[in-house]
C-alpha positions in Angstrom: 101.9 -175.1 -3.4 101.4 -172.8 -1.4 102.3 -171.7 2.7 98.6 -171.8 3.3 97.0 -173.8 1.4 100.7 -176.5 3.0 99.4 -175.4 6.3 95.5 -175.7 6.5 96.6 -179.8 5.0 98.9 -179.4 7.3 95.7 -179.0 10.1 93.1 -181.2 9.1 95.8 -184.0 8.7 96.7 -183.7 12.8 92.8 -183.0 13.4 91.3 -186.4 11.9 94.2 -188.2 13.4 93.0 -187.2 16.8 89.4 -186.4 15.6 88.3 -188.5 12.8 87.6 -187.0 9.7 84.6 -186.0 10.6 85.3 -183.8 13.5 88.3 -182.5 11.0 85.0 -181.4 8.1 83.8 -179.9 11.2 87.3 -178.1 12.1 88.0 -176.3 8.5 84.6 -175.4 7.8 84.7 -173.4 11.5 87.8 -171.3 10.6 86.9 -171.1 7.2 83.7 -169.6 9.0 85.3 -167.6 11.2 87.9 -166.5 9.3 88.2 -166.6 5.7 84.8 -165.3 5.7 84.8 -163.2 8.9 81.4 -164.7 9.5 80.4 -165.9 13.4 81.4 -168.7 15.4 77.9 -171.8 16.4 79.8 -171.8 19.9 80.6 -168.8 21.7 80.3 -168.1 25.0 77.7 -165.9 26.8 78.2 -162.9 29.5 75.7 -162.1 31.6 75.7 -158.5 32.6 75.2 -156.8 36.0 73.0 -153.5 34.7 71.2 -152.0 32.1 73.6 -150.0 30.9 77.7 -150.5 31.3 80.3 -148.2 29.9 82.0 -150.6 26.7 85.3 -150.5 28.7 84.1 -152.4 32.2 81.7 -155.0 29.7 85.2 -156.2 28.4 86.6 -155.9 31.6 84.4 -157.9 34.2 83.3 -160.1 31.2 87.5 -161.2 31.0 87.8 -160.6 27.3 91.1 -158.4 28.4 92.6 -158.4 32.1 92.4 -154.2 32.3 90.3 -151.7 32.0 93.4 -150.0 29.9 93.8 -152.7 27.4 89.8 -152.5 27.4 90.9 -149.0 26.7 93.3 -149.4 23.8 91.4 -152.5 21.9 88.6 -149.6 21.6 90.6 -146.7 21.1 92.2 -148.6 17.9 89.5 -150.3 16.3 90.1 -153.9 17.8 86.1 -153.8 18.8 83.0 -154.6 17.3 79.5 -154.6 18.2 77.9 -156.7 15.4 80.1 -156.7 13.9 80.5 -152.3 14.2 83.5 -151.3 14.8 83.7 -148.9 18.0 86.0 -146.7 18.4 84.4 -144.8 21.5 84.4 -146.5 25.5 81.1 -145.6 25.5 77.7 -146.4 28.0 75.8 -150.2 26.4 72.0 -149.8 27.0 71.3 -152.9 26.3 68.4 -153.4 24.7 68.0 -157.1 22.7 71.2 -159.6 22.9 74.5 -158.6 21.3 77.7 -160.1 20.4 81.4 -157.6 21.3 84.1 -159.3 19.1 87.4 -158.0 20.4 90.1 -158.8 17.3 89.5 -161.9 15.8 89.5 -164.5 17.4 87.4 -163.8 20.8 83.8 -163.4 21.0 81.2 -163.2 23.8 77.3 -163.1 23.4 76.1 -160.8 26.1 73.0 -161.0 27.3 71.4 -159.2 30.2 68.6 -160.9 33.0 67.0 -158.5 35.2 
């Protein structure tokens, strides 16, 4: 058995024990959707922009996706930030035109909206 298959089987058994068979199947599907197929998760937290335009690094800090502006800039420069699945390597001013999904790395997602 491949180590990855063993990890998935163990994870399913543990989740099944605490959340039942149906919960384990849902968790497995969500895991495969996000990590194997690289899709966006179903339930993403919302972040409401306070202004119609903000620098990308400011959005990352204010939405609590990163703890500092330096960390935000590092993620951006290293290509770890995606806007609607498009990688960006520049800290530019984001002008809000429509709702978008912001992603850092493989696991952090926020749906960004703007309310006047």
